[in-house]
N, C-alpha and C positions, 0 to 999 in steps of 0.2 A: 592197463587200464587208466593210470593216472593223466598220461598225455589226453587221452578222448574227455576225461574227464573235465580236466582243464579247458579244454577248445568247448567243452558243453558251459562249462562256467563262464566263458567270454560271452558265448550266445545268449546265455542268460540276461550278462548283465546288459546287454544292447539295447532294450528298451529305456532302462535306467540312464543309460548316455544320453539318448535321446531328450530324454527330459531334462535332464542335467546341462543338455547343449542348449533346449529352448530356455531354462531359467538364466541361464548366462546371456543369452538374445536379450531376454524382456527386461532384465534388472540392471544389466550392465551396459545397454546400447543409450546413447545420449538423446536419441529420438524418441526414445518409449519412455511414456510418463511414469511407468514403474520406478523406472532410476532415479524418481526423485523422493522415492519411498525411505522412510527413515532408516531401514535395515538393509537397502538395497546392496550396498557394497559386501556387507556382511554375505548376502545370499549368494551375491556373485564370486565375492573370493571361495566361498566353500563347494560351490557348485564347480568352480574352475579346478579345485584342487581334486574333487572327485574325478572330474575328467581325466586328471593328468594321472592319478593315481589307480587309473583301470585302463588305461589306453594301450595299445600295442605300438610299440619302438621298433621299427626296422632298421636298416641299417642307415647310419646317418652317410651323408657326403663328406669326404676331404675337405671340398668348398677351399681351394688353394688356388684364387684365380689370377695372384701374381704375388710376385716378391721384387724387393729393391736388391738388384746386382749392380755393385760399386756405386751405390745411390740413384740405379736409373731404374725404373720400372720394366719388370719382367714379364710378361704372360705366362702363364702356366696351365698347359693341356694334361691330361692324364690319358695315357697310353697302354693297351695291354701289350706286353712283348710275347707272353706265352701264357697259355690257357691252360690249365691242367684239370680234371674232375672236381679236385677239393680247393684249388688256388688258383689265381691269377696271380702274373708277375706283373707288377704296375710299375708303370716309369713314370716320373713328371719331368717332361719334356717344356726346357725354358725357352722363350723366342731371344734372349741371350743369356751368357753364360761367362763368366770369369776364364780367363788363359788358362789352359790346362790344368783344370779343376779336375781334383779326384773324384774317383766312381763312388759311391757308396750304395748297398745293398743291405736293407732294413729287413732283417724277420722278424714280423710283428708275433705277437704270442696267438697260440690255437688253445685259448684257455677260458672263453666264455665272451669275451667282448670281439668287437669289429677292429679290424686294422687302423681304422679310423680315431681308436684311442689314442694314436700316436700321431694324432695331426701336429699337434705343435713340435713334435720331435722332426717331421716331414719339411714342416715350415722354416723352421730356424736352420736347417742343413742345406736346405736348397739354395741359398743367400749364397753359399762358395762350394756345393757339391754338385754333381748328377747325383740324383736318388731315384733307388727303385726299391720297392716292396711288396711283401709277401701279403696279398689281400686275400684272406681267407674266407671260403664260402660257407654260408650256414648249412650243416650237413642235412637238414630238412630238405633242402631242395636239389642234394644230389640223389640223382637217380639209383635205385637199387640196383640197378644194373651196375653200376662203377666199380662195383665190389667193395669190400671191407678199406679201411685206413688203417694202418699199425704205425709205431713206433718206428719201424722199420721204412715204412714207407716214407716218414716225415724225412729222415735222413736221406733216405734216395732222391726226395726236393730239394734238399739242401744241396746236394752233391750237382743235381742237374740244375738248377739257378744260378748255383756259381758259376758253372760251364758255360752258360748261356748268356748270361750277364758279360763274362768275359770275353766271349765272341762279339756281341754287339757291340758292346761300347766300350772293348778294349781290355787288354788285360791285367793291368793295374788296377784292381778295385779292393775296396774295402769293409769288411762287414760288420755291422753293429746288430747285436742281438738281445732282446728285452725281455726280462725274465724268463718263462719256461722254456723259450728255444735254445738258451744257451746250452743246454745238454745235448739234444741233438745235433745243433749246428758243430758242435765240438766234438761229436764223435762222426759226423760227416766229414769234416775239415781233416780228422786224422785219419781216417781211410784213405783218403785223397794222398794224402801225405804217405802214407804207406805203399801206395799203388804208384808212388812216383808223379804224380798229375800236376798242374801247374796250380799253384794255391794262392787264396789272395794275399794282400801284402800285410793286412793287420787284421785282426777280431778284437772290437770292442764287446765286451759284455756287460751287461745291465740289469742287477739285481734278480741274477736265477740262481736255482738249485742245484748247482754242480756240485755239493756235497751236502746232503740234508740231513745230514747229521751235528753238524754245527750250528748251535745255538737256534733249536727248533722253534717255532713261531706255532702258533694255532692251527695252519694251515699242515703243518708237518705232523702234529698231533692227531688231528683230524685224520690222515691217512695212516699213521702207526696204528691208531686204536682200535682198527676196526679191519674185517678180513676182506677179502678179495670179492667173496661170496657175497658179502653185507652190501657191497657196492653193486653188485649186477643187481639181488634183490630189490633194492630201494632206489637207486637211482638211473637205475639204465631201463628207456622205455622204446617202444616201436613209435615212428613217426605215422599219424594218421594219414587214412586214405587221401584226405584234399590236398595234400603237398606232392610236389614232384617226387620226394625222396620217399614217399609212403613203403612202411615197413622195415625201413633200414632203423638199427638198434643206434640209440643215442643217448648222450646225457643233456637232456632237454635246457635251452637256456633259462626255461623260468624258472629250473630247479636251482641252477646256480645263482641265479639273481637271490633267489630266497637266501641262499649260502652267504651271499655278498652283505646284504643288508642285515643278515644273523650277527655279522662279526660286529656290528657298531650299529645297535639298533636304537640306542639313544640319541648317536647323532645325524640319524637319519631322519629319527622322528621331530628331533629340533628345529630340521631344517623345513621341513613340512609345515611344522607349525609356524614359521620365522616366514615363508613363504606368504601363508595365509594371512597374516600380519601385516606383512608388506603391500599386498594388492588390498587390504582395506587401508590402507595409510597413502595408497597411491603413490608407493614408491618404486616406481617401473623400472628403473634401474637392477636394484637389488632382486625383483622378480625375475627378470629377464637373466639373469646371471644364475640363476636357481634354474631356469629353463633349461639354458645352453647346457649346465651339468648334467643334468638328469634326463636330457634327451640322448646324451651319450651313453651315459651310466647304467640307464635301464634299458640301451640297446644290445640284447645278447642274443648271441648264436646256440643252435644246436651243436656240440661235440661228437663225431664218430664214437662210438663205446669203445672199440678196439684200441683206439690211440688213448682214450682218455683213463682204459682198465691197465693197460701197457705202461702208463704213465706213472701209475700209483705205485705199481711193484715195482718197475726198475729203478724210478726215479728219488721215492719216496718210502718205500718199505724198504727194499733191498739194496739202494745206493749204489748200484752196480758201477755205472763209472766210477765212483770215488773208492770204489775197491776194486779197479782194475779188471772186472769181472764182466763187463758190458761187451754182448756179442751182438753182431748186425749182420743181419743176412747169413749167417754161420760162421763169421769172421770176427775174431777177437779186436775191441778197439784199442789201440795205442798211442794216446797223445804225444807221446814222447817223441814218437813220429816226426811229429814238425817241428822242423828247424829253422824255416826263417820267415815264418808268418809271424808279425809282433804281435803281442797281446797287451789288451789293456783291461782291466777289470774297475768296474764302479759298483759301489754301495752305497746304502742311504743309513746315516746312523739310527734314522727312527722307521727302518722298513719292519713294518711289522706282518711281511708276507715271505720274503726270502733274507733269514735271520743273516746278521754280523757273520761273515768268512766263509759264508756258503759257495756266493761267487769268486773271491780269492781264494777257494781253493783248484782253480783252474791253476795256478802259480805251479801246487806243488805234483799237479798230475803234467804238465807242458815243460817238462826237465830238459827237451832237447833246445827249446827256446833262449837262448843268449841274454842274462839278466839285462843288459845292456836295451834289448828290446821287448823287456818286460816293465808294466807300470800298472799301479794301483792306487784308487782314490775314494777314499770314504767322506761323502758328502757329509758336511756337519749339518745336524738338524733338519733333515731330509727324509721323507717317510719314501714308501714307495712309488706312488705317483709322481712325488716330485723329482725323481730321478729322470725321468725324460718328459717331465711335463710342467709349465709354469715358471714363474720369473727366477728361481734359484736353479733351476735346468738351464734357462737361457743365460744366467747371466756368471753361473758358477760353474758349471758341469760343460757345457757345450764347448765353449774355448778352449777347457782341455781336450776334449775329443777333438776339435780342429786341429789343435796344435800337434794331436798325437800323430792325425791321420796325414798331416804334413810332412811331418818328419820323415814318415816312412811310406811315403806316396812312389818311391822310383828305386 
């Protein structure tokens, strides 16, 4: 009933949102006499903050209209290469490209935020690469008739997406997996190797829990300190009737967002306080930077309950991949079967979600990959999100990924 209560709460808040918007219009418009009142800026700022704190944030857009290729502007259009019930394979098609540019398939996390969280990753890579990404759908919008989505289904998607991309864009492709998908991606490629199927040229794995036993973070501790039944009883809900995925069991986005905020409540409180002060002071640039960040941060989606619970058990509680005990569709996963696919692992020194060594552990599993085809990098003074977004990603991490991919492109 928690999901239904959340929806009812939103409905109850709507009249207050109308009132807040009316106050913003009355006290914030230069054409309103009330805008000259002594406390007009304070009222407008307070009501604006209320609107943002109670807003519903839907999936943002990638909004990558163009990139510069060899110094020349190239337009970018989004093309759905393959549509699956829970995910679209999205291709960023450019009007011009670098000669023989490598094809990169990015596996975005299925862990709460939309794939647009990797906007900076995509935009930066597009300059030198042909880019495809997994654009996961909000589970509340996936009809109940589509059936459940388990960890094994994710692994099957990995295999299908790799094969499809190879078929559509050429056999020489490179994978980049960010955070949570590192485990199912490694599992999928391992199974393909075990079946002697064509593999990607390289895998770049960034900030993922390959071995959650190493330097556990609060995320790891949270999963370890609670039983599976606790998660089922406390965070799994059924989608209300008003959505296309009615009756589907999910881990709701609003609960995930509460968890994200709870990890750093003081930081978020200060950020909102600063936003209010910036509005009062007329600092439009700082206020806009706040809006851009929280428009993305607050946009969360429901996760399929089966996948979430499978991940809690297999990845965090039992660490089955790291222990060599992961079975997918009845078959034991053996990363040592991978021979030619080059491996690059990247971690952030200050990552508080995937602890130091958790991603690097892939090297101890992929013993079949020659040392000359393996590489690791720990980015100094970089947190989890800084691994794939921001100035340090663009200036420090991406050049290493670009060089690695180029080295093993053929």
